[in-house]
N, C-alpha and C positions, 0 to 999 in steps of 0.2 A: 430456728424460729422461736421467738419469745411467746410466753403465755399471755393471752389477752386478759385484761383485768376488768372488762366490761360485761362479763357473762356470769354474774354472781347470783342472779335470782333463779336458782335451781333448787331442787329438793335434795340433791346430793353433791357434796363438794369433796374433792380429794384433798389429802394433806398437802399435796404439791400445789393445788390451787390457792391454798392459804398463804403462799409466798406473796401474793398481791394484796392480801388482807390489809396491811398498814396503809396502802394507797387509797382505800375506800373512805368515804366520809363516816364519822363516828356513828350517826344514826343508822347507817346501813350495816356497819359492823355489829352493832347491837342487835339489829333485826336478824341477821344471819345466825348469831349464836343463840338467839331466842328460839328459833324454829328448827335448828339443826337436829338430827336424830340423836337419841340418847346415847347410842354407841359412839358416834362421832364426838358428841359433847364431852364424853368421858376422856377422850384423847386430846382435847383442845389444849389442856394446860402444858402440853409438851411442844406445842407448835411455835409459840413466841411468848415473850415476857408479858405483853399486854393481855393476851388471852389468859395467861396464868393469873394475873392480877384480877381480872374481871371474874373469873370462875372461883378463885380462892377467897376473894375479899381483902387480900393484902395489897391495898392500893397505894401507888406512889402519888406524889403531889401532882405530877403531870396527868395521871389517869383521873384523879379527882377533879382537876380543872377541866378535863375533856368531858367527863361523864357525870360528875357529881359524886358526893360521898356515899349516896345510897344505891349506887348502881348495881352492886352485887345482889342486894335484897330484891331489887326490881327485876333483875334478870331471872332469879329463881322463882319469883312470884309469877312472872309471865310464862316461864317454862311449866310450872305446876298447872296453870290455867289452860295451857295449850295441850298438855299430855295426860293429865289426870282427870277422871270423871268428877263431876260436882259432888256426888255423894262421898267420895273419898276426900275431897278438899274440905268438906264440912267437918271432918274429923280433926282438922288443925285447930289448935287453941291459939289464943292471942299472944301468949307468952313465947311460943316457939317461933323462931325465925323461919322464913320461907326456905332459906338454904338448908337448915336442919331438917325441915319437913321433907323437902325434896330428896335429900340423901337417905333419910330413914325409910321412906316408902320405896325408893329405888333399890335399896340394899336389903329389903325385907326378905327373910328366909323362913318359910313355914316350918322348916326342920328345927328352928331355934325356939319353938313354942315354950318349952320349959325354962329356957334362959330368959325369955321375955317376962314370964311370970315371976321368976326369982328376982329379976332386976326391977320389976314394977314398971315396965315399959308399956304404959297405957295405950299409946298410939298404935303400937304393933298388935296389941291384943284387940283393939277396936278394928284394926285392919283384918285380923283373922275373922272376926264376926262379920265384917263387910263381905269378905270373900265367901264365907259360908252362905250368907243370904243371897249373894249373886249366884252361887252354884245351885241353890235351891230353885231360884227363878229360872235359870237356864235348863234345869233338868226336871221341871214340873211336868 
């Protein structure tokens, strides 16, 4: 029995369900990868070439014609707005891309505090401050 491709509006999709992904309209494919969990999103690049292109920003002409040249930035902007609190989003400067911001916050490691200071990674240091303030509020 084949997998039905009309049951995609769910909170959780398995990698097997992504076999039907190319059959969906582009706007629905974009919607799915915008709202999929962080864990599943990190695995998407291995599912098919289109998902790799959308997540990495290395777009083919076909992908650009389907989604537009700014699709990767839009994808990461939407994911940031869906998964990160506004106070954290306010730390993003105008020079940094949404993709870079997403990955730097997602890969933040408080154990690398000295490295962040040494490298002058202002975003990560602001994130430390944000987390300290959040901790104080929660433990007041």
